[in-house]
Every structure is written in C-alpha cells, then in structure tokens.
Backbone bond lengths (Angstrom), bond angles and torsions (degrees), N, CA, C in turn:
res aa  C-N    CA-C-N  psi(-1)  N-CA   C-N-CA  omega(-1)  CA-C   N-CA-C  phi
1 X - - - 1.468 - - 1.492 106.84 -
2 X 1.355 118.19 130.59 1.449 120.35 175.56 1.512 111.38 -115.54
3 X 1.344 116.34 154.60 1.442 122.51 178.23 1.500 109.57 -90.57
4 X 1.355 117.03 -172.07 1.395 122.94 -179.80 1.531 117.16 -62.31
5 X 1.360 113.53 -20.81 1.446 120.88 178.43 1.505 114.94 -96.15
6 X 1.322 115.41 8.48 1.514 124.33 -177.07 1.516 113.13 68.51
7 X 1.331 115.27 24.83 1.499 121.55 178.55 1.602 105.57 -85.12
8 X 1.210 119.37 141.04 1.474 124.29 172.82 1.539 106.99 -69.27
9 X 1.240 120.93 117.96 1.405 121.96 -178.57 1.548 114.11 -98.93
10 X 1.349 117.88 -3.82 1.334 118.62 169.91 1.522 111.11 -78.66
11 X 1.301 118.39 130.95 1.453 118.98 -166.92 1.505 110.33 -126.59
12 X 1.371 115.49 136.26 1.385 121.58 176.66 1.516 111.76 -87.98
13 X 1.276 117.24 -27.17 1.524 124.26 -176.97 1.547 109.16 -115.24
14 X 1.292 113.44 136.88 1.429 121.92 167.45 1.489 107.39 -107.61
15 X 1.373 115.73 114.14 1.440 119.07 -175.17 1.529 108.87 -111.11
16 X 1.331 113.90 126.65 1.465 119.51 179.46 1.519 109.01 -134.78
17 X 1.325 113.25 155.19 1.505 118.33 176.75 1.451 106.41 -83.71
18 X 1.383 120.29 127.06 1.410 121.40 -171.03 1.584 106.10 -109.14
19 X 1.352 118.02 -43.42 1.405 118.88 -174.61 1.480 107.92 -152.52
20 X 1.319 116.81 141.07 1.424 122.68 178.52 1.543 105.22 -122.60
21 X 1.377 116.08 134.69 1.458 119.10 -178.67 1.482 107.74 -66.00
22 X 1.371 116.97 156.04 1.426 123.02 -174.38 1.525 111.36 -62.42
23 X 1.216 123.04 -30.92 1.464 122.12 179.14 1.562 105.27 -123.95
24 X 1.333 111.95 92.23 1.475 119.38 -177.17 1.480 110.06 -106.89
25 X 1.346 116.91 112.85 1.440 117.79 176.24 1.483 114.50 -115.13
26 X 1.369 114.92 28.53 1.427 120.36 173.52 1.537 110.81 -148.10
27 X 1.316 113.44 157.87 1.469 118.83 178.05 1.504 107.61 -108.25
28 X 1.320 114.42 149.19 1.475 117.45 175.16 1.511 109.35 -148.92
29 X 1.331 113.42 152.60 1.479 118.42 -179.61 1.545 105.53 -135.88
30 X 1.319 114.88 155.25 1.466 120.84 169.79 1.526 106.58 -128.12
31 X 1.245 116.46 142.41 1.476 120.88 176.14 1.536 107.21 -157.14
32 X 1.346 113.05 160.05 1.444 122.25 -179.64 1.476 111.88 -80.95
33 X 1.411 116.23 155.48 1.449 119.60 174.72 1.520 105.19 -87.81
34 X 1.350 116.41 171.65 1.478 119.70 -179.92 1.499 115.70 -56.76
35 X 1.369 117.46 -30.61 1.474 120.01 176.92 1.477 113.25 -83.05
36 X 1.287 121.10 -9.15 1.402 128.47 172.48 1.529 111.89 63.44
37 X 1.347 112.40 27.62 1.524 120.90 -178.67 1.501 110.30 -106.84
38 X 1.268 115.41 -9.74 1.544 120.72 -176.75 1.533 111.54 -144.42
39 X 1.337 116.83 161.61 1.389 121.89 174.60 1.493 111.98 -112.60
40 X 1.273 117.40 138.43 1.462 122.57 175.26 1.601 108.84 -96.28
41 X 1.258 116.33 125.10 1.461 124.47 178.71 1.530 106.97 -105.20
42 X 1.333 115.88 114.39 1.419 119.26 -177.98 1.550 109.28 -122.24
43 X 1.335 115.04 127.59 1.464 119.61 -176.45 1.500 110.83 -127.69
44 X 1.366 113.88 157.29 1.458 114.04 172.35 1.536 112.72 -88.50
45 X 1.354 116.74 3.33 1.439 120.93 174.60 1.563 108.24 -129.11
46 X 1.326 116.32 169.10 1.422 120.93 -179.33 1.560 108.64 -69.78
47 X 1.300 116.74 129.36 1.524 119.91 178.81 1.521 110.00 -90.94
48 X 1.320 110.93 127.52 1.487 117.46 -179.20 1.543 108.95 -93.89
49 X 1.305 118.13 -41.57 1.405 124.46 -171.83 1.442 115.29 -147.45
50 X 1.362 116.42 143.61 1.475 125.38 176.19 1.489 108.14 -130.36
51 X 1.364 115.39 133.70 1.443 117.75 175.50 1.594 103.29 -133.70
52 X 1.255 115.27 138.91 1.519 121.26 174.69 1.488 106.59 -114.87
53 X 1.359 118.78 125.86 1.444 124.64 -178.84 1.499 109.55 -122.03
54 X 1.350 115.65 148.02 1.451 118.12 173.26 1.453 110.99 -83.44
55 X 1.315 121.07 -177.84 1.510 124.38 -176.43 1.469 111.01 -66.48
56 X 1.310 122.35 -17.24 1.447 123.29 177.26 1.592 109.90 -87.68
57 X 1.297 116.04 -8.06 1.516 119.42 179.66 1.518 111.56 95.84
58 X 1.284 120.01 -1.66 1.465 125.62 -179.48 1.553 105.12 -70.37
59 X 1.304 115.66 128.24 1.517 123.39 177.98 1.589 104.17 -76.96
60 X 1.340 113.89 121.56 1.461 119.25 175.34 1.482 115.35 -110.50
61 X 1.312 114.29 -4.95 1.459 119.25 174.49 1.537 108.04 -156.06
62 X 1.345 116.84 137.89 1.470 114.89 176.16 1.513 105.42 -151.03
63 X 1.365 114.82 143.34 1.468 123.55 176.31 1.457 108.33 -148.00
64 X 1.348 118.05 132.86 1.467 122.44 -179.13 1.563 107.64 -126.76
65 X 1.350 112.99 169.58 1.437 121.92 178.68 1.549 111.32 60.04
66 X 1.323 114.66 39.70 1.451 119.11 -178.35 1.544 111.84 -68.34
67 X 1.346 115.50 -48.02 1.475 122.05 176.58 1.531 115.13 59.02
68 X 1.292 116.50 33.56 1.464 124.74 178.69 1.481 107.58 -137.43
69 X 1.346 118.41 154.04 1.438 122.49 174.96 1.517 112.41 -82.29
70 X 1.381 116.92 -14.87 1.519 120.12 -176.91 1.544 104.60 -144.06
71 X 1.363 110.86 137.10 1.474 117.90 177.32 1.549 109.99 -150.23
72 X 1.285 113.81 166.73 1.529 118.29 -178.44 1.531 105.35 -122.56
73 X 1.276 114.75 138.91 1.447 117.78 175.10 1.553 110.43 -125.98
74 X 1.340 113.27 139.85 1.417 117.92 -176.48 1.483 112.48 -81.19
75 X 1.317 120.94 125.04 1.433 124.31 -178.32 1.555 112.75 -122.35
76 X 1.308 112.83 12.75 1.497 120.97 -178.22 1.519 111.40 -61.13
77 X 1.366 118.77 -29.89 1.461 121.91 -177.68 1.506 113.79 -87.91
78 X 1.289 117.77 -1.54 1.515 122.08 -178.65 1.497 111.33 -79.99
79 X 1.311 118.29 141.14 1.509 121.25 174.85 1.482 111.66 -70.83
80 X 1.311 118.73 160.05 1.452 124.98 175.96 1.514 105.83 -63.63
81 X 1.393 117.84 114.77 1.398 122.04 -176.93 1.609 108.72 -173.61
82 X 1.256 117.34 175.68 1.477 124.84 168.20 1.467 107.78 -89.76
83 X 1.428 114.12 138.45 1.424 117.67 177.48 1.536 107.97 -135.22
84 X 1.347 115.75 161.46 1.422 118.53 176.60 1.534 108.48 -121.29
85 X 1.339 115.54 129.31 1.478 119.86 178.66 1.527 110.42 -102.80
86 X 1.232 114.21 124.31 1.525 122.11 -178.26 1.517 105.32 -101.07
87 X 1.371 118.23 124.12 1.387 122.51 -178.31 1.513 106.16 -121.15
88 X 1.389 113.60 128.71 1.526 119.87 -179.42 1.474 104.74 -125.07
89 X 1.384 115.54 133.17 1.433 122.93 176.84 1.503 111.68 -85.18
90 X 1.349 114.85 169.42 1.469 121.54 175.57 1.512 114.08 -61.63
91 X 1.399 114.64 -18.67 1.543 113.51 175.78 1.485 113.03 -102.83
92 X 1.330 118.31 17.51 1.472 124.69 175.32 1.414 118.14 85.35
93 X 1.376 119.20 -0.13 1.488 120.15 174.65 1.429 114.14 -71.14
94 X 1.338 121.42 144.87 1.440 123.93 -175.48 1.533 112.31 -130.67
95 X 1.270 113.90 155.95 1.454 121.95 169.33 1.565 107.60 -148.15
96 X 1.423 114.34 155.77 1.361 118.04 176.49 1.560 107.15 -127.16
97 X 1.337 113.50 134.00 1.491 116.99 178.23 1.589 104.36 -126.44
98 X 1.324 115.55 160.59 1.468 120.00 177.08 1.531 107.13 -116.33
99 X 1.348 109.71 153.92 1.476 115.28 170.69 1.535 105.72 -146.62
100 X 1.308 116.66 156.12 1.432 125.11 176.78 1.592 110.47 -113.37
101 X 1.367 114.00 120.44 1.401 113.28 172.88 1.555 108.91 -93.26
102 X 1.285 113.61 129.64 1.547 119.35 -176.09 1.518 107.51 -116.19
C-alpha cells in the first residue's frame, strides 16, 4: 500500500521512543530502509556505539567506533520481536529507542 507521496506504508518495523537520557543534547531517529532488512540510525551528533538488545537484555547486535552521525545496521537475521537500540555519542550521551521486527 502506498500513500499520496508514493511511500510504502506497509511497515515491518514499529519504531517508538522508549527512553531518553536525563541530559540529552542530541536528536536521533531510527527508521527502516526500503527493503525493510535494515535500520538506519540518524543522529544530530557523532555516533560512537550502537547496541541492540532483546527484551531479556541480551545484546544481539553491537558496533562501536562508528564515528558517523548516520549508519545502517542489518536486522534481517533477527527474529520477530521487540528490541531496544542503545545509541551512544562520542561525548558519552545516550538514548534508547525501541523497534518491533515483524
């Protein structure tokens, strides 16, 4: 299904803001790519580290020393479930967002 702007509105991921650190001096977004097999992490600051955890807290993906404000992570191998993505900037600020892989 497409909307008026020809964007595919059928979504594999439900992305929600779950937790924001107490002192947040950056904005970040996560969204799926057109193939819906990866997530794009886009931040107003340089991203140092990304971790994806399942609902039990088990880390299922981790990457550090990213040194970019935007990166893509492959989630095609993850099972259908809710996950939490932990984003840490190069200045140590953090945020946690959630997404649902369907």
